[in-house]
LUMMI-340404 format. One record per residue (C-alpha): residue number from 1; residue in one letter; x, z, y. Coordinates in Angstrom, 1 decimal. Last residue first. Example, Ala and Ser with C-alpha at 12.3 -4.5 7.8 and 13.67 -1.06 7.14 Angstrom:
BEGIN
<site k="2" r="S" c1="13.7" c3="7.1" c2="-1.1"/>
<site k="1" r="A" c1="12.3" c3="7.8" c2="-4.5"/>
***
This chain:
BEGIN
<site k="308" r="P" c1="1.4" c3="-9.1" c2="40.5"/>
<site k="307" r="A" c1="-0.2" c3="-12.6" c2="40.7"/>
<site k="306" r="L" c1="-2.7" c3="-13.7" c2="38.0"/>
<site k="305" r="R" c1="-2.0" c3="-17.1" c2="36.7"/>
<site k="304" r="E" c1="-0.9" c3="-15.8" c2="33.3"/>
<site k="303" r="L" c1="-4.5" c3="-14.4" c2="32.8"/>
<site k="302" r="F" c1="-5.7" c3="-18.0" c2="32.6"/>
<site k="301" r="R" c1="-4.0" c3="-18.2" c2="29.2"/>
<site k="300" r="L" c1="-6.8" c3="-16.1" c2="27.7"/>
<site k="299" r="R" c1="-8.4" c3="-19.0" c2="25.9"/>
<site k="298" r="A" c1="-5.3" c3="-19.3" c2="23.7"/>
<site k="297" r="S" c1="-5.7" c3="-15.7" c2="22.4"/>
<site k="296" r="G" c1="-7.8" c3="-16.5" c2="19.3"/>
<site k="295" r="R" c1="-5.7" c3="-19.5" c2="18.3"/>
<site k="294" r="P" c1="-2.5" c3="-17.5" c2="18.7"/>
<site k="293" r="N" c1="-3.7" c3="-14.9" c2="16.2"/>
<site k="292" r="A" c1="-3.5" c3="-11.5" c2="17.8"/>
<site k="291" r="S" c1="-0.2" c3="-9.6" c2="17.9"/>
<site k="290" r="L" c1="-0.4" c3="-6.3" c2="16.0"/>
<site k="289" r="D" c1="2.9" c3="-6.9" c2="14.1"/>
<site k="288" r="A" c1="3.3" c3="-4.3" c2="11.5"/>
<site k="287" r="D" c1="2.8" c3="-6.8" c2="8.7"/>
<site k="286" r="F" c1="0.1" c3="-7.5" c2="6.1"/>
<site k="285" r="P" c1="-0.3" c3="-9.3" c2="2.7"/>
<site k="284" r="T" c1="-3.6" c3="-8.3" c2="1.0"/>
<site k="283" r="I" c1="-3.6" c3="-7.9" c2="-2.7"/>
<site k="282" r="S" c1="-7.2" c3="-7.4" c2="-4.0"/>
<site k="281" r="I" c1="-7.8" c3="-6.7" c2="-7.7"/>
<site k="280" r="R" c1="-10.9" c3="-8.4" c2="-8.9"/>
<site k="279" r="G" c1="-14.3" c3="-6.9" c2="-9.8"/>
<site k="278" r="A" c1="-16.3" c3="-9.4" c2="-7.7"/>
<site k="277" r="Q" c1="-17.1" c3="-6.7" c2="-5.1"/>
<site k="276" r="L" c1="-13.3" c3="-5.9" c2="-5.1"/>
<site k="275" r="A" c1="-12.6" c3="-9.6" c2="-4.2"/>
<site k="274" r="S" c1="-15.2" c3="-9.6" c2="-1.4"/>
<site k="273" r="W" c1="-13.9" c3="-6.4" c2="0.2"/>
<site k="272" r="D" c1="-10.3" c3="-7.8" c2="0.2"/>
<site k="271" r="S" c1="-11.5" c3="-11.0" c2="1.9"/>
<site k="270" r="G" c1="-11.7" c3="-14.5" c2="0.7"/>
<site k="269" r="P" c1="-15.4" c3="-14.9" c2="1.5"/>
<site k="268" r="A" c1="-16.6" c3="-12.2" c2="4.0"/>
<site k="267" r="P" c1="-18.1" c3="-9.0" c2="2.6"/>
<site k="266" r="T" c1="-21.2" c3="-7.9" c2="4.4"/>
<site k="265" r="G" c1="-21.5" c3="-5.9" c2="7.7"/>
<site k="264" r="T" c1="-21.1" c3="-2.4" c2="9.2"/>
<site k="263" r="P" c1="-21.2" c3="-0.8" c2="5.8"/>
<site k="262" r="G" c1="-22.8" c3="2.6" c2="5.3"/>
<site k="261" r="G" c1="-22.2" c3="5.9" c2="7.0"/>
<site k="260" r="I" c1="-19.6" c3="8.6" c2="7.2"/>
<site k="259" r="S" c1="-20.1" c3="11.4" c2="9.6"/>
<site k="258" r="L" c1="-17.5" c3="13.5" c2="11.4"/>
<site k="257" r="A" c1="-18.9" c3="16.6" c2="13.1"/>
<site k="256" r="Y" c1="-19.4" c3="17.1" c2="16.8"/>
<site k="255" r="T" c1="-19.6" c3="20.6" c2="18.3"/>
<site k="254" r="G" c1="-21.3" c3="20.8" c2="21.6"/>
<site k="253" r="P" c1="-21.6" c3="19.2" c2="25.0"/>
<site k="252" r="Q" c1="-24.5" c3="16.6" c2="25.3"/>
<site k="251" r="G" c1="-24.5" c3="12.9" c2="24.4"/>
<site k="250" r="P" c1="-26.5" c3="13.5" c2="21.3"/>
<site k="249" r="A" c1="-28.5" c3="16.8" c2="21.4"/>
<site k="248" r="G" c1="-27.2" c3="20.1" c2="20.4"/>
<site k="247" r="T" c1="-25.1" c3="22.1" c2="18.0"/>
<site k="246" r="T" c1="-24.3" c3="19.6" c2="15.2"/>
<site k="245" r="N" c1="-23.6" c3="16.7" c2="17.5"/>
<site k="244" r="T" c1="-22.8" c3="13.8" c2="15.3"/>
<site k="243" r="F" c1="-19.6" c3="11.8" c2="15.1"/>
<site k="242" r="G" c1="-19.2" c3="8.3" c2="13.5"/>
<site k="241" r="F" c1="-17.2" c3="6.4" c2="10.9"/>
<site k="240" r="R" c1="-18.8" c3="3.4" c2="9.2"/>
<site k="239" r="L" c1="-17.6" c3="2.5" c2="5.7"/>
<site k="238" r="Y" c1="-17.1" c3="-0.9" c2="4.1"/>
<site k="237" r="G" c1="-15.8" c3="-1.9" c2="7.5"/>
<site k="236" r="N" c1="-16.1" c3="-5.5" c2="8.8"/>
<site k="235" r="R" c1="-13.0" c3="-7.5" c2="9.8"/>
<site k="234" r="D" c1="-12.2" c3="-8.1" c2="6.1"/>
<site k="233" r="M" c1="-8.5" c3="-7.8" c2="5.5"/>
<site k="232" r="R" c1="-7.1" c3="-11.0" c2="3.9"/>
<site k="231" r="T" c1="-6.8" c3="-11.8" c2="0.2"/>
<site k="230" r="L" c1="-4.6" c3="-12.7" c2="-2.7"/>
<site k="229" r="S" c1="-6.9" c3="-12.3" c2="-5.7"/>
<site k="228" r="T" c1="-6.1" c3="-10.7" c2="-9.0"/>
<site k="227" r="G" c1="-8.2" c3="-10.8" c2="-12.2"/>
<site k="226" r="T" c1="-11.5" c3="-9.9" c2="-13.9"/>
<site k="225" r="V" c1="-11.2" c3="-6.1" c2="-14.0"/>
<site k="224" r="A" c1="-13.6" c3="-4.3" c2="-16.4"/>
<site k="223" r="T" c1="-13.1" c3="-0.5" c2="-16.0"/>
<site k="222" r="A" c1="-14.7" c3="-0.4" c2="-12.6"/>
<site k="221" r="G" c1="-12.9" c3="1.4" c2="-9.7"/>
<site k="220" r="P" c1="-11.4" c3="-1.9" c2="-8.5"/>
<site k="219" r="Y" c1="-7.7" c3="-1.9" c2="-7.6"/>
<site k="218" r="N" c1="-6.7" c3="-2.2" c2="-3.9"/>
<site k="217" r="I" c1="-3.2" c3="-3.4" c2="-3.2"/>
<site k="216" r="N" c1="-1.9" c3="-3.6" c2="0.4"/>
<site k="215" r="L" c1="1.3" c3="-5.7" c2="0.4"/>
<site k="214" r="G" c1="4.0" c3="-5.6" c2="3.0"/>
<site k="213" r="L" c1="5.8" c3="-8.3" c2="5.1"/>
<site k="212" r="G" c1="8.5" c3="-7.9" c2="7.8"/>
<site k="211" r="E" c1="10.9" c3="-10.3" c2="6.2"/>
<site k="210" r="P" c1="9.5" c3="-12.0" c2="3.1"/>
<site k="209" r="L" c1="9.2" c3="-9.7" c2="0.1"/>
<site k="208" r="L" c1="11.6" c3="-8.5" c2="-2.6"/>
<site k="207" r="A" c1="14.7" c3="-9.2" c2="-0.6"/>
<site k="206" r="G" c1="17.4" c3="-11.0" c2="-2.6"/>
<site k="205" r="G" c1="18.6" c3="-10.5" c2="-6.2"/>
<site k="204" r="R" c1="16.6" c3="-13.4" c2="-7.7"/>
<site k="203" r="A" c1="13.6" c3="-12.6" c2="-5.5"/>
<site k="202" r="D" c1="11.2" c3="-14.1" c2="-8.0"/>
<site k="201" r="S" c1="12.1" c3="-11.6" c2="-10.7"/>
<site k="200" r="A" c1="12.0" c3="-8.7" c2="-8.3"/>
<site k="199" r="L" c1="8.6" c3="-9.7" c2="-7.1"/>
<site k="198" r="A" c1="7.2" c3="-10.0" c2="-10.6"/>
<site k="197" r="A" c1="8.8" c3="-6.7" c2="-11.6"/>
<site k="196" r="V" c1="7.3" c3="-4.9" c2="-8.6"/>
<site k="195" r="V" c1="3.9" c3="-6.4" c2="-9.4"/>
<site k="194" r="D" c1="4.3" c3="-5.2" c2="-13.0"/>
<site k="193" r="S" c1="5.1" c3="-1.7" c2="-11.8"/>
<site k="192" r="T" c1="1.9" c3="-1.8" c2="-9.8"/>
<site k="191" r="Y" c1="0.0" c3="-2.8" c2="-12.8"/>
<site k="190" r="A" c1="1.5" c3="0.1" c2="-14.8"/>
<site k="189" r="A" c1="0.6" c3="2.6" c2="-12.1"/>
<site k="188" r="V" c1="-2.9" c3="1.1" c2="-12.0"/>
<site k="187" r="R" c1="-3.4" c3="1.6" c2="-15.7"/>
<site k="186" r="D" c1="-2.0" c3="5.1" c2="-15.6"/>
<site k="185" r="K" c1="-4.2" c3="6.1" c2="-12.6"/>
<site k="184" r="L" c1="-7.5" c3="4.7" c2="-14.0"/>
<site k="183" r="A" c1="-9.2" c3="7.9" c2="-15.1"/>
<site k="182" r="L" c1="-7.9" c3="9.6" c2="-11.9"/>
<site k="181" r="S" c1="-9.8" c3="7.0" c2="-9.8"/>
<site k="180" r="Q" c1="-13.1" c3="7.7" c2="-11.6"/>
<site k="179" r="D" c1="-12.5" c3="11.4" c2="-11.3"/>
<site k="178" r="V" c1="-11.9" c3="11.1" c2="-7.5"/>
<site k="177" r="T" c1="-15.4" c3="9.4" c2="-7.2"/>
<site k="176" r="K" c1="-16.5" c3="5.9" c2="-6.3"/>
<site k="175" r="G" c1="-13.1" c3="4.6" c2="-7.3"/>
<site k="174" r="D" c1="-11.6" c3="1.9" c2="-5.2"/>
<site k="173" r="I" c1="-8.1" c3="2.6" c2="-6.4"/>
<site k="172" r="S" c1="-5.2" c3="2.4" c2="-3.8"/>
<site k="171" r="V" c1="-1.7" c3="1.1" c2="-3.6"/>
<site k="170" r="A" c1="0.4" c3="0.5" c2="-0.5"/>
<site k="169" r="I" c1="3.5" c3="-1.7" c2="-0.9"/>
<site k="168" r="A" c1="6.6" c3="-1.9" c2="1.3"/>
<site k="167" r="P" c1="9.7" c3="-3.9" c2="2.1"/>
<site k="166" r="V" c1="12.1" c3="-2.0" c2="4.4"/>
<site k="165" r="D" c1="12.9" c3="-3.3" c2="7.9"/>
<site k="164" r="N" c1="12.3" c3="0.1" c2="9.6"/>
<site k="163" r="E" c1="9.0" c3="-0.9" c2="11.1"/>
<site k="162" r="L" c1="8.1" c3="-2.2" c2="7.6"/>
<site k="161" r="A" c1="8.7" c3="1.3" c2="6.2"/>
<site k="160" r="A" c1="6.5" c3="3.0" c2="8.8"/>
<site k="159" r="I" c1="3.8" c3="0.4" c2="8.0"/>
<site k="158" r="A" c1="3.9" c3="1.4" c2="4.3"/>
<site k="157" r="A" c1="3.4" c3="5.0" c2="5.3"/>
<site k="156" r="G" c1="0.4" c3="4.1" c2="7.4"/>
<site k="155" r="V" c1="-1.1" c3="2.2" c2="4.5"/>
<site k="154" r="T" c1="-1.3" c3="5.5" c2="2.5"/>
<site k="153" r="G" c1="-2.2" c3="7.4" c2="5.7"/>
<site k="152" r="S" c1="-5.2" c3="5.2" c2="6.1"/>
<site k="151" r="H" c1="-6.9" c3="4.7" c2="9.4"/>
<site k="150" r="N" c1="-6.3" c3="1.0" c2="9.8"/>
<site k="149" r="A" c1="-7.2" c3="0.6" c2="6.1"/>
<site k="148" r="V" c1="-10.8" c3="1.4" c2="6.9"/>
<site k="147" r="T" c1="-10.9" c3="-1.9" c2="8.7"/>
<site k="146" r="T" c1="-11.4" c3="-3.7" c2="5.4"/>
<site k="145" r="Y" c1="-9.5" c3="-2.0" c2="2.5"/>
<site k="144" r="N" c1="-8.1" c3="1.4" c2="1.6"/>
<site k="143" r="G" c1="-10.1" c3="2.4" c2="-1.5"/>
<site k="142" r="G" c1="-10.2" c3="5.9" c2="-2.9"/>
<site k="141" r="P" c1="-7.8" c3="7.9" c2="-5.1"/>
<site k="140" r="N" c1="-4.6" c3="6.8" c2="-3.4"/>
<site k="139" r="I" c1="-1.7" c3="5.8" c2="-5.7"/>
<site k="138" r="G" c1="0.2" c3="5.7" c2="-3.4"/>
<site k="137" r="S" c1="2.9" c3="4.4" c2="-1.1"/>
<site k="136" r="V" c1="5.7" c3="2.2" c2="-2.6"/>
<site k="135" r="V" c1="8.9" c3="1.8" c2="-0.5"/>
<site k="134" r="L" c1="11.2" c3="-0.9" c2="-1.6"/>
<site k="133" r="D" c1="14.9" c3="-1.9" c2="-1.9"/>
<site k="132" r="P" c1="15.9" c3="1.5" c2="-0.6"/>
<site k="131" r="P" c1="18.0" c3="1.7" c2="2.6"/>
<site k="130" r="A" c1="21.8" c3="2.3" c2="2.3"/>
<site k="129" r="S" c1="24.0" c3="5.1" c2="3.6"/>
<site k="128" r="R" c1="21.1" c3="7.0" c2="5.3"/>
<site k="127" r="F" c1="18.8" c3="6.8" c2="2.3"/>
<site k="126" r="L" c1="18.2" c3="10.6" c2="2.0"/>
<site k="125" r="A" c1="18.2" c3="11.7" c2="5.6"/>
<site k="124" r="D" c1="17.2" c3="8.9" c2="7.9"/>
<site k="123" r="L" c1="15.2" c3="6.8" c2="5.4"/>
<site k="122" r="G" c1="13.5" c3="9.8" c2="3.8"/>
<site k="121" r="V" c1="12.8" c3="11.3" c2="7.2"/>
<site k="120" r="I" c1="11.2" c3="8.1" c2="8.3"/>
<site k="119" r="V" c1="9.2" c3="7.7" c2="5.1"/>
<site k="118" r="S" c1="8.0" c3="11.3" c2="5.1"/>
<site k="117" r="D" c1="7.1" c3="11.2" c2="8.8"/>
<site k="116" r="S" c1="4.9" c3="8.2" c2="8.2"/>
<site k="115" r="P" c1="3.2" c3="10.0" c2="5.3"/>
<site k="114" r="T" c1="2.5" c3="12.9" c2="7.7"/>
<site k="113" r="G" c1="4.4" c3="16.2" c2="8.1"/>
<site k="112" r="T" c1="5.9" c3="19.2" c2="6.4"/>
<site k="111" r="V" c1="8.1" c3="16.9" c2="4.3"/>
<site k="110" r="T" c1="8.6" c3="17.2" c2="0.5"/>
<site k="109" r="W" c1="11.5" c3="15.9" c2="-1.6"/>
<site k="108" r="V" c1="11.5" c3="15.1" c2="-5.3"/>
<site k="107" r="R" c1="14.6" c3="13.7" c2="-7.1"/>
<site k="106" r="P" c1="15.2" c3="17.0" c2="-8.8"/>
<site k="105" r="E" c1="12.7" c3="19.7" c2="-7.9"/>
<site k="104" r="P" c1="11.4" c3="21.6" c2="-4.8"/>
<site k="103" r="N" c1="13.8" c3="19.8" c2="-2.3"/>
<site k="102" r="A" c1="12.4" c3="20.7" c2="1.1"/>
<site k="101" r="L" c1="12.4" c3="18.9" c2="4.5"/>
<site k="100" r="N" c1="10.9" c3="20.6" c2="7.6"/>
<site k="99" r="V" c1="9.3" c3="18.8" c2="10.5"/>
<site k="98" r="T" c1="10.0" c3="18.9" c2="14.2"/>
<site k="97" r="P" c1="8.8" c3="17.7" c2="17.7"/>
<site k="96" r="Y" c1="6.4" c3="16.0" c2="17.2"/>
<site k="95" r="T" c1="4.8" c3="14.6" c2="14.1"/>
<site k="94" r="I" c1="4.2" c3="10.8" c2="13.6"/>
<site k="93" r="L" c1="0.7" c3="9.5" c2="13.0"/>
<site k="92" r="T" c1="0.5" c3="6.1" c2="11.3"/>
<site k="91" r="G" c1="-2.9" c3="6.7" c2="9.7"/>
<site k="90" r="T" c1="-3.6" c3="10.4" c2="9.3"/>
<site k="89" r="G" c1="-6.6" c3="9.8" c2="7.0"/>
<site k="88" r="S" c1="-5.4" c3="11.9" c2="4.1"/>
<site k="87" r="Q" c1="-2.5" c3="14.2" c2="4.9"/>
<site k="86" r="N" c1="-2.7" c3="16.6" c2="2.0"/>
<site k="85" r="T" c1="0.3" c3="19.0" c2="2.1"/>
<site k="84" r="A" c1="4.0" c3="18.9" c2="1.5"/>
<site k="83" r="P" c1="4.1" c3="15.2" c2="2.5"/>
<site k="82" r="A" c1="6.0" c3="12.9" c2="0.1"/>
<site k="81" r="V" c1="9.5" c3="11.7" c2="-0.5"/>
<site k="80" r="V" c1="9.8" c3="10.9" c2="-4.2"/>
<site k="79" r="T" c1="13.0" c3="9.1" c2="-5.3"/>
<site k="78" r="V" c1="13.0" c3="6.4" c2="-8.0"/>
<site k="77" r="D" c1="15.9" c3="4.6" c2="-9.6"/>
<site k="76" r="H" c1="14.1" c3="1.9" c2="-11.5"/>
<site k="75" r="G" c1="14.4" c3="1.5" c2="-15.3"/>
<site k="74" r="D" c1="10.8" c3="0.4" c2="-16.1"/>
<site k="73" r="A" c1="10.0" c3="3.9" c2="-17.2"/>
<site k="72" r="A" c1="11.0" c3="5.1" c2="-13.7"/>
<site k="71" r="L" c1="8.4" c3="2.8" c2="-12.1"/>
<site k="70" r="A" c1="5.7" c3="4.1" c2="-14.5"/>
<site k="69" r="D" c1="6.7" c3="7.7" c2="-14.1"/>
<site k="68" r="R" c1="6.7" c3="7.7" c2="-10.3"/>
<site k="67" r="L" c1="3.3" c3="6.0" c2="-10.2"/>
<site k="66" r="A" c1="1.8" c3="8.4" c2="-12.6"/>
<site k="65" r="V" c1="3.3" c3="11.4" c2="-10.7"/>
<site k="64" r="I" c1="1.8" c3="9.9" c2="-7.4"/>
<site k="63" r="M" c1="-1.7" c3="10.0" c2="-9.0"/>
<site k="62" r="P" c1="-1.2" c3="13.4" c2="-10.6"/>
<site k="61" r="T" c1="-1.3" c3="15.4" c2="-7.3"/>
<site k="60" r="S" c1="-2.0" c3="19.0" c2="-8.4"/>
<site k="59" r="S" c1="0.5" c3="18.9" c2="-11.2"/>
<site k="58" r="G" c1="3.2" c3="17.4" c2="-9.0"/>
<site k="57" r="G" c1="5.9" c3="18.8" c2="-11.4"/>
<site k="56" r="P" c1="4.9" c3="22.3" c2="-10.3"/>
<site k="55" r="G" c1="2.1" c3="22.0" c2="-7.7"/>
<site k="54" r="I" c1="1.7" c3="19.6" c2="-4.8"/>
<site k="53" r="W" c1="3.4" c3="16.3" c2="-4.0"/>
<site k="52" r="G" c1="1.3" c3="15.1" c2="-1.0"/>
<site k="51" r="D" c1="-2.0" c3="13.3" c2="-0.7"/>
<site k="50" r="D" c1="-0.9" c3="10.8" c2="1.8"/>
<site k="49" r="N" c1="1.6" c3="9.0" c2="-0.5"/>
<site k="48" r="T" c1="5.3" c3="8.5" c2="-1.0"/>
<site k="47" r="I" c1="7.6" c3="6.5" c2="-3.3"/>
<site k="46" r="M" c1="11.2" c3="5.5" c2="-2.5"/>
<site k="45" r="I" c1="12.6" c3="2.8" c2="-4.8"/>
<site k="44" r="H" c1="16.2" c3="1.8" c2="-5.6"/>
<site k="43" r="L" c1="15.7" c3="-1.2" c2="-7.9"/>
<site k="42" r="R" c1="17.1" c3="-2.1" c2="-11.3"/>
<site k="41" r="R" c1="16.6" c3="-5.8" c2="-11.9"/>
<site k="40" r="P" c1="15.4" c3="-6.7" c2="-15.3"/>
<site k="39" r="Q" c1="18.1" c3="-8.4" c2="-17.5"/>
<site k="38" r="P" c1="17.4" c3="-12.0" c2="-18.0"/>
<site k="37" r="Q" c1="15.6" c3="-13.1" c2="-21.2"/>
<site k="36" r="T" c1="15.3" c3="-16.9" c2="-21.0"/>
<site k="35" r="Q" c1="19.0" c3="-17.5" c2="-20.0"/>
<site k="34" r="A" c1="20.5" c3="-14.7" c2="-22.1"/>
<site k="33" r="T" c1="18.6" c3="-16.1" c2="-25.1"/>
<site k="32" r="P" c1="15.5" c3="-15.1" c2="-26.9"/>
<site k="31" r="R" c1="14.8" c3="-17.1" c2="-30.1"/>
<site k="30" r="D" c1="11.9" c3="-19.4" c2="-30.4"/>
<site k="29" r="G" c1="10.6" c3="-19.8" c2="-34.0"/>
<site k="28" r="P" c1="7.0" c3="-20.0" c2="-33.1"/>
<site k="27" r="K" c1="6.7" c3="-21.0" c2="-29.4"/>
<site k="26" r="A" c1="6.8" c3="-18.6" c2="-26.5"/>
<site k="25" r="A" c1="4.5" c3="-19.5" c2="-23.5"/>
<site k="24" r="A" c1="6.3" c3="-21.0" c2="-20.5"/>
<site k="23" r="E" c1="4.4" c3="-24.3" c2="-20.8"/>
<site k="22" r="L" c1="1.1" c3="-22.4" c2="-21.0"/>
<site k="21" r="S" c1="1.9" c3="-20.7" c2="-17.7"/>
<site k="20" r="P" c1="2.3" c3="-17.0" c2="-17.3"/>
<site k="19" r="V" c1="0.1" c3="-15.4" c2="-14.6"/>
<site k="18" r="L" c1="2.0" c3="-12.6" c2="-12.9"/>
<site k="17" r="V" c1="5.1" c3="-14.7" c2="-12.1"/>
<site k="16" r="L" c1="3.7" c3="-18.0" c2="-11.0"/>
<site k="15" r="G" c1="0.7" c3="-16.6" c2="-9.1"/>
<site k="14" r="L" c1="2.6" c3="-13.8" c2="-7.5"/>
<site k="13" r="T" c1="5.3" c3="-16.0" c2="-6.1"/>
<site k="12" r="L" c1="3.1" c3="-18.9" c2="-5.3"/>
<site k="11" r="A" c1="0.8" c3="-16.7" c2="-3.2"/>
<site k="10" r="L" c1="3.9" c3="-15.2" c2="-1.5"/>
<site k="9" r="P" c1="5.2" c3="-18.6" c2="-0.6"/>
<site k="8" r="L" c1="1.7" c3="-19.5" c2="0.8"/>
<site k="7" r="F" c1="1.2" c3="-16.4" c2="2.9"/>
<site k="6" r="R" c1="4.5" c3="-16.5" c2="4.8"/>
<site k="5" r="R" c1="3.3" c3="-18.8" c2="7.6"/>
<site k="4" r="A" c1="0.1" c3="-16.8" c2="8.0"/>
<site k="3" r="T" c1="2.0" c3="-13.6" c2="8.2"/>
<site k="2" r="R" c1="3.7" c3="-14.6" c2="11.4"/>
<site k="1" r="M" c1="7.5" c3="-15.2" c2="11.8"/>
***
């Protein structure tokens, strides 16, 4: 089933649960009952990131600590399985041939590999008897939207979970500096926990997300946030990656250094980039299926006439 066919049910789920209706608002004198106040669902959640779990108690990686604490405070059973070192920008890279797994503190495991390695090792070694209900990757200090998300270790970890039939969420803050993102970590961790609660409430004991579907959440770096938008990935890149010869002329042998330039286009309406520019949280549904949209590939049917 393609993402487009799952988009509307997900939109209704998030819209109905995260934005309370006027009819559902409590009235004076109302008393909570077992029917109106169901017990929150306790989930088994694996969290990871691409920055690692570093320092005693994760002291050098406070973003993942904030995420862990917010989910645990909501009553979820949370296990950290994170890279042992910073693995930013590793995308979906898988290490060959071996990695090492360590248990530096209770309910925290580290892997000498990438975010994808961490998820796969976690599923194979720690959740072998039963998979988690959800994998949450983040919180990343820096946006992972537009085509930049293709290279993100944060998103890569979520893709590894989807490839193993586990629902996944990637979470990033579009801070202009690391300090700006750090200042918002607790707010974004709480918001992520609210999203998880909304999904759990709608799922009524079933899978949190439609089969094969993940969510890429990007939170604005500004303090004033105007709402949440369900979006699609912008085909432009808000950053442009390139390589520049630092020891000679372009096109000649030498040492080439990574350069990061400005946007390759402008935000498209309805996209993740457009939502963030408007000060709105972007939630982009995605899957691990790289098939092109059938409408775009229809003109290539003539290739089927080629003889082997």
